[in-house]
N, C-alpha and C positions, 0 to 999 in steps of 0.2 A: 559382439557383446561379451562381457567378461564373467568368468565363473566365480560365483559367490555362494558359499555353502548356505549361509543364513542371511539372505538379503533383508528380510523384514525387521529383525533386531537392529540392523544398521540403520534402516529408515526411521525406526522409532527414536533412535538416539539423536538423529539429525533433526527430527521433527520437534523435539523439546526445545532446542535452541532457536529453531525457526519460529516456533510459537511465541517465544519470549520477545524476539525482535519485532514481530508484527504487532504484538500487544502494545509495544511502545510507540507504534504509529498512531494509535487512537486513545491510549490511556490518558494522555494529557488533556483531552477535550473536556472531560468531566471535572478536571482539577483546575481549569483555567480561572474561574472566579476566585478560588482560594489562593492560587499563585499570584494573581493580581493584588489580592489583599495582603498576602504575606511579604511580597517583595516590593510593594508600593509602586506598581506600574500600571500601564493602561492596556486596552484590548489589543491594539496594534502590536505592541511589544510582546505581549504574551503569545500571540499567534506565531511570532517568529520562533518560539520554543518548539513548536511543531514543524514549521516550515524549514528551519535550519537543519533539523534531524532528517526530514524527508529529502532535502536538497543534497546533503552530504551523503545520504544513503543512495540516491539515484545516480549521481554523476559518476562514481567509480565503478558501477556495476558492469559496464562494458569491459573494463580491463580486468576486474577481479575474476570474472568467468574464465578469461584466458589464463590468469595466474593459477587458477585451480587445475587447468589442463597441464600447465607446465611443471608445477611443483607438487601436484597432488591435491585433490579436493579435501582430503582429510586434514592435511597440514594447514591449508588456507582457512578451513573452518575453525580449527582450534586456535589459530592466531587471532582471527576475527572475534571469536567468542571471548578470548582473554581481554582484548581491547574494549569490547562492549561492556563486559562485567565491571572492569575498573572505571570506565567512564560513567557507568550508572552510579557507582559510589560517589564520584565527583559531582554528578548532577544533584544528588541528595544533600550534599554538603554545601552547595552554592548559597551564598548570602546575598546575591543581587542578580538582577535579570540578565546582565551582560555575561556574567560567569556561567549562569545556567545555559544560555544560548551557545557559548563556546563549548561547554561540556557536551551538549547535545550534538554538536558537529562531530566531535570525536566519537561519540556513541554511534552516530550514523555511519562513520567510516568503518567501524567494526562490523556493523550490520551488513554493510556492502560486501565485506569479505566473505561473510557466511552464506548469504542467500543463494547465489548461483550454484554453490556446491550441492545444496540439497536437491535441486532440480536436475543437475548434471548427473548425480549419483543414480537417481531413478532412471534416467535415460540410458545409463550405461549398464545397469545390473538387471533391468527388467526388459523382456521382449516387448515389442510394440503392441502386440495383442494381449499382453498381460499387465500393461501399465495402468489400466483403468482403475483397479483397486488401489494401486500405489498412488496414482495421481488423485484418486478420491480422498485418500488420507491427507495428501499434501494440500488439496483444495479445501478439505474440511478444516485443516489446521489454519489456513489463511483466512477462511471465512469466519470461523469461530473466534480466532484471535482478534480480528478487527472488530468483532461485535462484543466479545467478552471484555476487551480492554476497558471500556467505560464502566462496566459493572465492577470489575476488580478495582479500578481506580476510585470509584465512589466509596466502596467499603474501606479502602486504605486511607483515603483523604479524611473521611469522617472519624474513623477509629484512631488513626495514628498521626495524621498530618500529611500534606501534599508530598513531603520529602520521601515518604515510604513507597510512593509509586515507582521510585527509582531504587531505593534500598532493597526492595523485594527481589530485584534481579540478581543480587549478589549470591545468595544461597542457591537459587535456581541455576545461575550460570556455572557454579562449581559442580553441581550434580550433572549438568549437561556436558561439561568438559570431561568428567570421569567416564560417563556413558559413551561419548564419542571416541575417547581414547581407547576404550576396551572393545567396542562393537563395530566401529566403522572400518572397513578394509582399506588397505593402501592400494589404490587402483593404478593401473599403468598410466604413465605420463606421456604427454605429447609436446614436442618442442614448438615454441611459438616466438615470433618476433613481436615487438610492441610498438604500436603506432603512437608515438609521443605527440606528434602534431595533432592527430585526431583527438587525443585526450585533452590537449589544451583548447582546441576549438570548441569541442562540445561542452567543456567545463565553463569556459568564459561565456559562451552563448546562453547556456541554461541559467547561470547566475544573473546575467544582465536581464533576461526576460522575466524571471520570477521576481527579482528585486524591483524592477520597474512596475510590474503589475501590482504587487502587494503594497509598495510604498507610495503608489501614485496619489491616493487620496490625501496622504499626509502632506504632500507638497503641492496639493491642489492641481495635480497633473501639469505642473509647470517646471520651473527651474529647481534643481536640487542644490547645486553649487557651481558657481562660475559658468562655464559653457555647457555643463552637464544638465540635461533636462530629463524628465520622466519618459517622454515619448522618444527622445533620442536614445535613451538606454534600451527601451523595448525594441526599437527598430534595429539598433546595433546588435542586440541579442539574436534577433531573427536572421540578420545578415551572417553572423558567426555560425549559426546553426546551418544556414544554407551553404556556407563555405565548407563546413564539416561534411555535409552530405556529398558535395562536389568532390572533396578530397578523397572520400571513401570510394567514389566511382572511378577515379583515375589512379589511385594508389596501386602500383605494380607489385608491391611487396605483400604484406599481410595486413589488410585494413582492420580497424577496430570493429567495424560493422561489415561483415561480408554481405554485400548487397545481393549476391546470388541466392542467399537464403530466402529473400523476399519473392523469388520466383515461385516458391512453394506457396500456392494460394492460401492454404489453411494457416500457415505460419504468419503470413501477412495479415490476414483477417483476424486471427487470434490476438495479434499485437494491438490492432486498432480497438478491438473489444475490451481487452484488459485495461487499456489506458482509460477508457470511459468508465470502467468499473472502479479503478483506483480513484479517479476524480470524484465520482459520486459518493463512494463510501466515506472519503475524507471530508467532502464538502457538507454532507448532511449532518454530521455530528455537532458542529459548532452551533448552528442556530437552534437545533433541537435541545441541547443541554442548557443553553442560555434561556430558552423559553421555560423549561422545567424549573430551573432554579430562580430566575429573576422575576418571572410572571407568576408561577404557581407556588413559589416559596419552598420548593423541595430542597432537601439536603442532597449533597453529591450521591450518597448511597441510594436514597429514594429515587432520584432521577435515573441512576444507573439500573435500578431494578426494573424500570420500564422496558429495558432491553432484553429481559430474560426470555420472553417468547421468541424473539429473534434468534438468540443464541441456542435455545433448545431445539427449535425446528432445524436450524442450519446444521447443528452437530449431529442430530439423529438421522437426518435424511442424506447428508453428504456421502457417507460410505455406500449407501444403496445406489446413489447416482453414479458413483465411481464404477460399480459393477455394471450398471445399465449402459454406460457409454461404450462398453466393450462389445455390446450386441446391437445397440441402436445408434443410428447416425447422430453424433453429438449436436448437430446444428438444431435439431428439433428441441432437445432438452434445454440448450442454452438460450434459444430464442424465447421460449416460454418463460424462462427465468428472468431475462431482461425486461420483458413486458410486465411481468408481475412486480418487479422491483420498481419500475416507474409508477405503476398504479399505487403501490404501497406508499411511495413518497408523496404523490399528489393527494392521497387520502389523508396522510398526516398533515400536510399543508392546510387542507380544508378544515381540519379539526382545531387548528391553532388559534383559539380565542381565549380570553381570560376566564370564561365560565363553562367551558366544555367539560362534561364529566370525565375525570382523569382516566377511568378504566377503559374508555373508548380507544385510547391511544395504544392499548395492548393488542387490539385487532390488527392495525396495519403493521405493528411490530412483528407479530407472528407471520403475517404474509411476507414481510421482508426476509425473514429467516427461511421460509420455503423458497422464495425467489433466489436468494444467494446460494442455497444448496445446489441449485441447478445450473450455476454459472461456473464456479471455480474448476471443478474436475473436467467438464467438457472443453473448456478453453485450454487448460494446460495439456490435456491429452492431445488435442488437435494441433497444438503448437509444436509438440515434440515428436509426434508419431513418425514423421518421415526423416528425422535427423540421424546422421551417422555418428559413430563414436567420436571422431575428431571434431565434429560440429557441436557436440553436446554443451561444452562450456560456453562457446560463443552464442549458441541459440538460447541457452538458459539466461545468459547475461543480458541479451537483447530483450527477451520477454520480460524479465524482472525490471529492466530499466524502463521500459514503456509503462509498466504498471506504476512505478514510482514517480515517473514524470507526470503521469496523470494525477497522482496523489499530490504532488507539489503544486501543480497548476490548480487543482481543486482547492487546496488550502489558501493559495493566493487569491483566487477568484472569489471565493466565498467571503474573504475578508473585505474585499472591495465592495461586493454587493451588500453585505450587512451594513457597512458604513454609509453607503448611499441611501439604503432604504430607511435606516434610522434617521438620517437627515431629512428625508421626505415625509416620514410618518410621525415623528415626534415633534412636540412643541419647540419653538425656537430656543436654542441653548440647552435643551434637555437631553439631546442625543449624546452629547459628550459625557454628561453625568451618568447616563444609563450604561454607556459602554465601560465605565469604570466601576460600576456598582458591584457589590459582593453579596448583598442580601436581597430580599424581595423588594421590588420597586413600589413606590407609592401607587395607590389605586388609580389615580388619574393618568398615570403613564403606561399602565399595563396594556390597554387596548392598542395604542400605537406601536408599542414594542412587539406585541403579538403579531400584528399585521406585518411588520418589518421582517420578523423571523419566518412567518408563513410564506411571504414572497421570496425569501432567500432560498427556501427548500425547493422551490420550483426549478431552480437552476440544475441541481443534480438529477432531478426527475427527468429533465429534458435531455441532459447529456448522456444518461444511461441508455437512451434510445439509439445512440450511435452504435452501441454494442449490439443491440438487436438487429440493426440494419446490416452490420458486418457479418454476424454469425449465420444469417439466413442464406448467405452465399457460400458457406463451407461446401467443399466437394466431398464426395463419399470417401470414407477412409480406405486406403489402399490395402491390398493383401499383404500379409507379413512376408511371404516368400519374395514378393516383388521388391520390398524395401531392403531385405537382406541381399538380394541379387545386385541392387544398385551399389552397395558398399562392400560387396564381396566378403561378407562375414556370415557366420552361422550361429544360431542361438545355442548357447552352452550353459546358461544358468540353470540350476536345478528347478527353478520356478517356471522354466520355459518348456514348451512341448518337445519331447524327444523324437 
């Protein structure tokens, strides 16, 4: 581990930028109806505003973690933050949906350069048995950002217009840059070779899979153009991802994904669990905000305020959970968190009818905040506890990639499910009009639309149980001395035991 006189200020500086990029994963969900109205587009196109960002964010994470190891996490973070901030300005200035989607891709690339560096720095400057509070802060940032995004988005959309959900990143990005420049240390670098074939195989496979899933309904799950069909694209994507895994197994050089990391049980299980979490958090937002705005007639701000109990409980409890997982087996905390999250989503689904008293939705919202506070820190702590300094970048990159892949698949899958449930529950010909609506629906359409949104939320409620199933098999955390002995290093940070 590396000596850092003041690790906490460095972490706080990184957390500000990390918070900003995660907010942008969910902030668009509350603005979707207004973006559809302002750019004259439909629900499938506007979902790509989120999916394009998530996809561009997810695919490069494997290599940007290594770039941080090679050129320094501070340098990569600052470059990524600059790209992200400038792309945010471009997003706000976009005059059509295609330009906005392209700008979101660039924004995602900047985010991908930043994210692994935050987790890698924690792994390198905090001892394994002192990472709990640091990971608690990291986890609280992730949880609160993904929940606060819609709240902040609602206020900005109503007060200033949808463009300001992107413009607000510019001053925040500048402050975050100055803080990181002054407070984040320049850590020792490690030389790495780059697996270009692995990058190509994983990128092509992910794009084909996500595009096929999300655009399937648009092409009636048939031909897209010429010999290219939806199912052909999905199958090809799976094949490319299979080839990617096979190549990682036989690559004699330095593979993009060191498969030996997955021999560590907790690392493997934490990756499975965080992918389910990413899927569910992303997938739950879209049907919920469409219900609030199109069925209940709420403004973006009003609908976002329904998330306040969630954000409050998550933000207040997460630091305490971070300390707790240093003394209690993380599997118990995470398991309870995942179960409570599924319960809260099913509870929300059961309430979604046109005449449910709106205050009742605050109850499952609060339960969701309690649940999420018990998930982020235990997962990130368990994933990184047994990793050595040279593995920090790769491990952080893999962990964040699986979370983002879950988010991408969640965005794509919920789009398909919403489209199919609208077609099943709405009167003939009405589902298309409902998906392009920007104000409250006519009364005769609200019941069918509510049912479709209610059924859609069952998907993330079910997927989050995958996380519960994974974490219950976490092994007991290893002693710190044993971890250091494996990597022949000694704790030297001032925050570590002398």
